[in-house]
C-alpha positions in Angstrom: 132.7 221.0 180.9 132.0 223.7 178.3 135.4 225.4 178.7 137.2 222.0 178.3 135.2 221.3 175.1 136.1 224.7 173.7 139.8 224.3 174.6 139.9 220.8 173.0 138.6 222.2 169.8 141.4 224.8 169.5 144.3 224.0 167.1 147.0 225.4 169.4 148.3 224.0 172.6 146.8 225.7 175.7 147.5 224.9 179.3 147.1 226.6 182.7 150.0 226.5 185.2 150.1 227.4 188.9 153.2 229.5 189.5 154.1 228.4 193.0 153.9 224.6 192.4 154.5 224.6 188.7 151.6 222.1 188.5 149.6 222.1 185.2 145.9 222.6 186.2 144.3 222.2 182.8 145.6 221.3 179.3 143.9 220.6 176.0 144.7 217.7 173.6 146.9 219.8 171.5 149.5 220.1 174.3 150.1 216.3 174.3 150.3 216.3 170.5 152.7 219.3 170.4 155.1 217.9 173.1 154.6 214.3 172.1 153.5 213.4 175.7 150.5 211.5 177.1 147.7 214.0 178.2 147.4 212.3 181.6 151.2 212.7 182.2 151.0 216.4 181.5 148.2 216.8 184.1 149.8 214.6 186.8 153.6 215.2 186.1 154.7 218.2 188.1 158.0 218.3 186.2 156.4 218.8 182.8 157.3 222.5 182.6 160.8 221.9 184.0 161.6 218.9 181.8 160.2 220.1 178.5 160.9 223.8 178.4 163.2 225.2 181.1 165.8 222.4 180.9 166.1 223.0 177.2 166.2 226.8 176.9 165.7 227.9 180.5 167.7 231.1 180.5 165.9 232.5 177.5 162.5 231.6 178.7 163.3 232.7 182.3 164.3 236.1 180.9 161.0 236.4 179.3 159.1 235.3 182.4 161.0 237.8 184.5 159.3 240.5 182.5 155.9 239.2 183.5 154.0 240.9 186.3 150.6 240.1 187.6 147.9 240.7 184.9 150.5 241.1 182.1 151.6 238.9 179.2 154.6 238.1 177.0 155.4 236.0 174.0 158.5 234.4 172.6 159.8 232.0 169.9 162.2 229.2 170.9 163.3 225.7 169.9 162.0 222.8 171.9 163.7 219.3 172.2 161.2 216.5 171.7 161.4 213.0 173.4 162.4 211.4 170.1 165.5 213.6 169.9 164.1 215.9 167.2 163.7 219.7 167.6 160.9 222.0 166.7 160.4 225.8 166.8 157.6 227.0 168.9 155.7 230.3 169.2 154.8 230.7 172.9 152.5 233.2 174.5 152.2 233.5 178.3 149.6 235.5 180.2 149.8 235.8 184.0 146.5 236.4 186.0 145.4 236.5 189.6 142.4 234.2 190.2 140.8 233.5 193.7 144.1 234.1 195.6 146.3 232.2 193.1 148.7 233.4 190.5 148.2 231.5 187.3 149.9 231.5 183.9 148.0 230.7 180.8 150.2 229.3 178.1 149.4 229.1 174.4 151.9 227.5 172.0 152.1 226.2 168.4 154.8 225.2 165.9 156.7 228.1 164.3 159.2 226.6 161.9 159.5 223.1 160.5 162.1 223.5 157.7 165.6 222.0 157.5 166.9 225.6 157.9 165.1 225.9 161.2 166.7 222.6 162.5 170.1 223.9 161.5 169.4 227.2 163.2 168.3 225.2 166.3 171.6 223.3 166.4 173.5 226.6 166.1 171.3 228.1 168.8 172.2 225.2 171.1 175.9 225.6 170.4 175.6 229.3 171.3 173.9 228.5 174.6 176.8 226.1 175.4 179.3 228.8 174.4 178.3 232.0 176.0 181.0 234.0 174.2 179.9 232.8 170.8 176.3 233.6 171.6 177.2 237.2 172.4 179.0 237.6 169.1 176.1 236.1 167.1 173.4 237.9 169.1 172.4 240.1 166.3 172.0 237.3 163.9 169.9 235.3 166.5 167.8 238.4 167.1 167.1 238.7 163.4 166.0 235.1 163.4 163.8 235.7 166.4 162.2 238.6 164.6 161.5 236.3 161.7 160.0 233.8 164.0 157.9 236.5 165.6 156.6 237.5 162.1 155.7 233.9 161.4 154.1 233.6 164.8 152.1 236.7 164.1 150.9 235.2 160.9 149.9 232.0 162.7 148.1 234.1 165.3 146.1 235.7 162.6 145.3 232.3 161.2 144.3 231.2 164.7 142.0 234.2 165.1 140.4 233.4 161.7 140.0 229.8 162.8 138.4 230.9 166.1 136.1 233.2 164.3 135.0 230.4 162.0 134.7 228.1 165.0 132.5 230.6 166.9 130.2 231.1 163.9 129.9 227.4 163.1 128.8 226.4 166.6 125.5 224.6 167.1 124.9 226.7 170.2 124.1 230.4 170.3 127.0 232.6 171.5 126.3 236.3 172.6 127.9 239.1 174.4 126.1 242.0 176.2 127.5 245.1 177.8 126.8 245.9 181.5 123.6 247.6 180.5 122.3 244.4 178.9 122.6 245.6 175.3 123.9 243.2 172.6 127.5 243.7 171.4 128.0 240.4 169.6 126.2 237.3 168.4 127.4 234.3 166.4 125.7 233.2 163.1 123.8 230.4 164.8 122.0 233.0 167.0 120.9 235.0 163.9 119.8 231.9 162.1 118.0 230.4 165.0 116.1 233.4 166.3 115.6 235.2 162.9 117.4 238.5 163.6 119.7 240.6 161.4 123.0 241.9 162.9 122.1 245.5 162.3 118.7 245.0 164.2 120.2 243.0 167.0 122.7 245.6 168.1 119.9 248.1 168.8 118.2 245.7 171.3 118.8 244.6 174.8 118.6 241.1 176.3 115.3 242.1 178.0 113.8 243.3 174.7 114.0 239.8 173.2 112.3 237.7 175.9 108.7 237.5 176.9 107.6 240.1 179.4 107.5 237.6 182.3 111.2 236.8 181.8 112.5 240.4 181.6 113.2 240.7 185.4 115.3 237.5 185.0 117.5 239.3 182.5 118.3 242.1 184.9 118.8 239.7 187.7 121.3 237.5 185.8 123.4 240.6 185.0 123.5 241.6 188.6 124.6 238.0 189.7 127.3 237.9 187.1 128.7 241.3 188.2 128.6 240.2 191.8 130.2 236.8 191.2 133.1 237.4 188.8 134.0 234.2 186.9 130.9 232.3 188.2 128.7 230.6 185.5 125.0 231.6 186.0 122.4 229.3 184.4 118.9 230.4 183.4 116.2 229.5 181.0 114.7 232.4 179.0 111.7 232.3 176.7 111.3 234.4 173.6 109.1 234.5 170.5 110.5 234.0 167.0 110.0 237.3 165.2 108.7 235.6 162.1 107.0 232.3 163.1 105.9 233.6 166.5 107.0 230.2 167.9 107.9 230.2 171.6 111.5 229.2 171.9 113.0 228.2 175.3 116.8 228.6 175.6 119.0 227.5 178.4 121.8 230.1 178.9 125.1 230.0 180.7 126.3 233.6 181.4 129.7 234.6 182.8 131.3 238.0 183.2 134.4 239.0 181.1 137.0 241.2 182.7 139.6 243.5 181.4 143.3 243.5 182.4 142.5 245.1 185.8 140.0 242.4 186.6 137.0 244.7 186.2 134.0 243.3 184.3 133.4 244.9 180.9 131.0 242.5 179.3 128.9 239.4 179.9 129.2 236.4 177.6 126.3 233.8 177.2 126.2 230.4 175.6 122.7 229.2 174.8 121.1 226.0 173.5 117.5 225.4 172.5 115.8 223.2 175.1 112.2 223.7 173.8 111.9 220.1 172.7 113.6 218.7 175.8 111.3 220.7 178.1 108.3 219.5 176.1 109.5 216.0 176.5 110.1 216.5 180.2 106.6 217.9 180.6 105.2 214.9 178.8 107.2 212.6 180.9 106.0 214.4 184.0 102.4 214.1 182.8 102.9 210.4 182.2 104.4 210.0 185.6 101.5 211.8 187.2 99.0 209.6 185.3 101.0 206.5 186.3 101.0 207.7 189.9 97.3 208.3 189.8 96.7 204.9 188.3 98.9 203.3 191.0 97.2 205.3 193.8 93.7 204.3 192.6 94.4 200.5 192.5 93.4 198.3 195.3 96.7 196.4 195.0 99.4 197.8 197.4 102.7 198.7 195.7 105.9 199.8 197.3 109.7 199.8 196.6 112.9 199.7 198.6 116.5 200.5 197.8 119.6 198.4 198.5 119.5 199.5 202.2 115.8 198.3 202.4 114.6 201.9 202.8 111.3 203.1 201.2 111.7 204.7 197.8 108.1 204.7 196.7 104.6 203.4 197.9 101.0 204.0 197.0 97.9 204.8 199.0 96.8 201.2 199.3 100.1 200.3 200.8 99.7 203.0 203.4 96.3 201.6 204.3 97.5 198.0 204.6 100.5 199.1 206.7 98.3 201.0 209.0 96.1 197.9 209.5 99.2 195.7 209.9 101.3 197.8 212.1 99.5 201.1 213.0 102.3 203.0 211.3 102.6 205.3 208.2 105.5 204.6 205.8 108.0 207.4 205.2 110.2 207.8 202.2 113.8 207.0 203.1 112.8 205.2 206.3 113.6 201.5 206.9 110.9 199.1 205.7 111.8 196.7 208.5 110.9 199.1 211.3 107.6 197.7 212.7 105.6 198.0 216.0 103.5 194.9 215.7 105.3 192.0 217.5 103.4 189.5 215.3 105.1 190.7 212.2 108.0 188.4 211.3 110.8 190.9 210.4 113.1 188.0 209.4 110.5 186.8 206.9 110.4 190.2 205.1 114.2 190.7 205.2 114.8 187.3 203.7 112.4 188.0 200.8 114.0 191.4 200.1 117.4 189.8 200.1 116.4 187.1 197.6 115.1 189.7 195.3 118.3 191.8 195.6 120.1 188.6 194.5 118.1 188.6 191.3 115.2 186.3 192.1 111.5 187.0 191.4 109.3 185.7 194.2 105.6 185.1 194.9 104.2 184.3 198.3 100.8 183.7 199.7 100.7 184.1 203.5 98.2 184.6 206.3 99.4 187.8 207.9 98.3 188.9 211.4 96.8 192.4 211.6 97.3 194.8 214.5 93.7 194.4 215.6 94.1 190.6 216.1 92.5 189.5 212.8 94.4 188.0 209.9 94.3 188.4 206.2 95.5 186.3 203.3 98.0 188.3 201.2 99.6 187.5 197.9 102.9 189.3 197.6 105.4 189.5 194.7 109.0 190.7 194.9 111.0 191.7 191.8 114.6 193.1 191.5 115.0 196.7 190.1 117.7 197.1 187.5 119.4 200.4 186.4 120.6 201.2 182.9 123.8 199.2 183.6 121.8 196.2 184.6 122.8 196.5 188.2 120.3 195.7 190.9 119.5 198.8 192.9 116.4 197.8 194.8 113.2 195.8 195.0 109.7 196.5 193.7 106.9 194.8 195.6 103.3 194.2 194.7 100.6 192.7 197.0 96.9 192.3 197.3 94.3 191.1 199.8 93.0 187.7 198.6 91.1 186.9 201.8 87.7 186.9 199.9 89.2 184.7 197.3 90.6 182.4 200.0 87.3 182.2 201.8 85.5 181.4 198.5 88.1 178.8 197.8 87.5 177.2 201.2 83.7 177.3 200.6 84.2 175.7 197.3 86.4 173.0 198.8 83.8 172.3 201.4 81.1 172.1 198.8 83.3 169.8 196.7 83.9 167.6 199.7 80.1 167.4 200.3 79.6 166.4 196.6 82.3 163.8 196.9 80.7 162.5 200.1 77.4 162.1 198.1 79.2 160.3 195.3 80.9 158.1 197.8 77.7 157.2 199.5 75.6 156.3 196.5 75.2 152.6 195.7 75.8 153.2 191.9 79.2 153.3 190.5 80.2 156.8 189.4 83.1 158.2 187.4 83.9 161.4 185.4 86.2 162.0 182.4 87.3 165.3 180.7 87.2 166.1 177.0 90.3 164.1 176.4 88.8 161.0 178.1 91.1 161.4 181.1 89.6 160.0 184.3 89.2 162.8 186.8 87.1 161.0 189.5 85.8 157.5 190.5 83.9 156.6 193.7 84.3 153.6 195.9 81.5 151.6 194.3 83.3 152.0 190.9 86.2 150.2 192.5 84.0 147.5 193.9 82.0 146.9 190.7 84.9 147.0 188.3 87.6 145.7 190.7 90.0 148.5 189.9 91.8 150.9 192.3 91.2 154.6 191.9 94.9 155.6 192.5 95.8 153.6 189.4 93.2 155.3 187.3 93.1 159.0 188.1 94.6 161.0 185.2 94.7 158.0 182.9 92.9 157.6 179.6 89.6 155.7 180.0 90.1 153.7 176.8 93.7 152.9 177.6 92.6 151.5 180.9 89.5 149.7 179.7 90.5 148.7 176.2 88.3 145.6 176.5 85.2 147.8 176.5 85.9 149.5 173.1 84.1 146.7 171.1 81.1 146.9 173.4 78.2 149.3 173.6 80.0 151.3 176.3 82.4 152.9 173.7 79.7 153.8 171.1 77.3 155.2 173.6 79.8 157.3 175.5 81.2 158.7 172.2 77.6 159.5 171.1 76.9 161.3 174.3 80.1 163.3 174.1 79.9 164.3 170.4 76.2 165.0 170.3 75.9 166.4 173.8 72.9 164.1 174.6 72.2 161.9 177.6 72.2 158.1 177.0 70.8 155.2 178.9 71.6 151.6 178.0 72.3 148.1 179.3 75.4 146.1 178.4 77.1 142.9 179.5 80.8 143.3 180.6 82.6 139.9 180.2 85.6 141.0 182.3 83.6 141.0 185.5 80.8 138.7 184.2 78.3 141.5 185.0 75.3 143.1 183.4 75.3 146.9 183.9 72.6 149.5 183.6 74.3 152.8 182.5 73.3 156.4 182.4 75.8 159.0 180.9 75.5 162.8 180.9 77.6 165.2 178.9 78.8 168.6 180.2 81.2 171.4 179.1 83.9 169.7 181.1 83.5 166.2 179.8 81.2 163.2 180.7 79.8 161.9 184.0 78.6 158.3 184.2 76.4 156.4 186.7 76.2 152.6 186.4 74.8 149.7 188.5 74.9 145.9 188.6 71.7 144.6 187.1 72.9 141.0 186.8 70.3 139.7 189.4 67.4 141.5 187.6 68.6 140.0 184.3 68.7 136.5 185.9 65.2 136.9 187.3 63.9 138.1 184.0 65.4 135.1 182.3 63.8 132.7 184.8 60.4 134.3 184.1 60.9 133.9 180.4 61.6 130.2 181.0 58.4 129.8 183.1 56.4 131.5 180.5 57.8 129.2 177.9 56.7 126.1 179.9 53.2 127.5 180.5 52.8 128.1 176.8 53.8 124.5 176.2 51.2 123.3 178.8 48.5 125.5 177.3 49.3 124.1 173.8 49.1 120.5 175.1 45.8 121.2 176.8 44.4 123.1 173.9 45.4 120.6 171.3 46.3 117.2 172.8 43.6 117.0 175.4 40.9 118.7 173.4 41.3 116.5 170.4 40.0 113.2 171.9 37.4 115.2 173.8 36.2 116.7 170.6 35.9 113.2 169.2 33.8 112.1 172.2 31.5 115.0 171.8 31.2 114.2 168.1 30.3 110.6 168.7 27.8 111.6 171.3 26.2 113.9 168.8 26.0 111.0 166.3 24.5 108.6 168.8 21.9 111.1 169.7 20.8 111.4 166.2 20.0 107.7 166.0 16.7 106.5 167.2 17.1 104.8 170.4 14.1 103.5 172.1 15.7 102.7 175.3 15.3 105.4 177.8 18.4 104.3 179.7 20.5 104.6 176.6 19.2 108.1 176.0 19.9 108.9 179.6 23.4 107.5 179.2 24.1 109.6 176.2 22.9 112.6 177.9 25.2 112.0 180.8 28.2 111.4 178.4 27.4 114.6 176.6 27.2 116.6 179.8 30.5 115.1 181.0 32.3 116.0 177.8 30.9 119.6 178.0 32.1 119.9 181.5 35.6 118.6 180.5 35.8 121.1 177.7 34.9 123.9 180.0 37.7 122.9 182.4 40.3 122.8 179.6 39.1 126.2 178.5 39.6 127.6 182.0 43.1 126.1 182.2 44.2 127.7 179.0 42.8 131.1 180.0 44.6 131.0 183.3 47.9 130.0 181.7 47.6 133.0 179.3 46.9 135.3 182.2 49.9 134.0 184.1 52.1 134.7 181.1 50.9 138.3 180.9 51.5 138.8 184.6 55.1 137.4 184.3 55.8 139.8 181.5 54.5 142.7 183.5 56.6 141.6 186.5 59.8 141.4 184.4 59.2 145.0 183.1 58.6 146.4 186.6 61.7 144.6 188.0 63.8 146.1 185.3 
């Protein structure tokens, strides 16, 4: 990867060719540009070398190649025919090496001449190739032109070396060379800037001198590995302190041995990049992962994940515990999540849920799951698809918890609610409840009987929409007062729709309002009859007290007058006395009647109050 990056940044065309097959093993982008060919064609077309070089000036190039032996090089300048029919002069250097049992040629080429004169010379050179005799006669002139081309190629080579030098020193990575003893022989400008060293100081130091003491053995080891594995890239991270800031710098190095023409290692080259920040970030990520794993392992919820083949990729301690209770097994990373021992476990159920999640669905299930010991637990389970960076589903994450206590509490509450409903259904009063928005939440059977309405038509409906005829009555104002002031109210009201008097008690709560009511029409009728009787008794008492007593008072008055007159007859006197006595007795009787009538009225009033 690094070698390809370096090659692609070179201005000249560079490619590697296998001699036996003629196949191009590696080529940079400049090759395609130089020969006006697609880069993929160069790598895949085995005839690239034959079609673009040998067919044009094969004899000349073959002559040069014949001078090559293993581990030697040659160079030449020749014209090349391009696909568009134009011609260009190329400077071409070829080095032949032996690598891992193969004989390879490394080609380096760039344009040599682009003038009109060069094109004319090219045409003449082609004619000389077609006419061997003419070529021999003009050989001296051609040689002179070749020498000129070589001079220009040498100039381009110098320019290339200057470019490479600039490229090396402008790299954002550190580039160094050390000899076989580990002493520095070269470093690029980035190395000096990054580590704070001067060139004259660096060349006095070895690789081991610059790293922390704990990493010094690694330096000696990497030199040994490079020398034992010629051409192999050895990667290592070394730590060193900045000589000025004392900051610890961690550098990832790639070392490789450099050989001479005989294949013997002479130096070791290293390319390094600062990974201090990356390693700190990795440490922080690892710390966060550990904290997250600790958090996951310390939760009572059980968490696990499977891949596309339904094999475990992760699970926490709670999942291990529940699986042991469920199946008497311990989960293993990479093992199938569908492998169970408990025959009561429905494998098809789990497989279907995993499959739906792999299709992109998020699922929640509450099931009663049989345990291995014969008991059962209510489990709430959630399944979610796992997506990678390309938004492709790669597995399923699963979360579950034991809700058996909640389920038992829910059943207990349902039983208690049923008991309360039974009580409400058994009372003789009508009963109903509304929420804060006056929606009817419950009515009992006596509500239906008293108001002649069916509960299935009322539940969830607004009270005042369903009983609009009660808004103008005391029902509306008293219920509103109870709700707004949070006070209990008791009242009586006549409801014309059912021709019924009701006695009502309403009680507010945080949820709304509960109301008890009963039919008091009979009590109201009895009270009315007592009032009518009292009225009649008052009339009788008035008549007795005024109508009867008036003539009686006159008789008594006359008797008093007669008794004041002198009457000599004893019989008359006796008669008067008898008349007076009779009048007194009649007055006493009338007085008793009035007293008893008043007492009866008081008793009726007390009876009416107690009945209510």
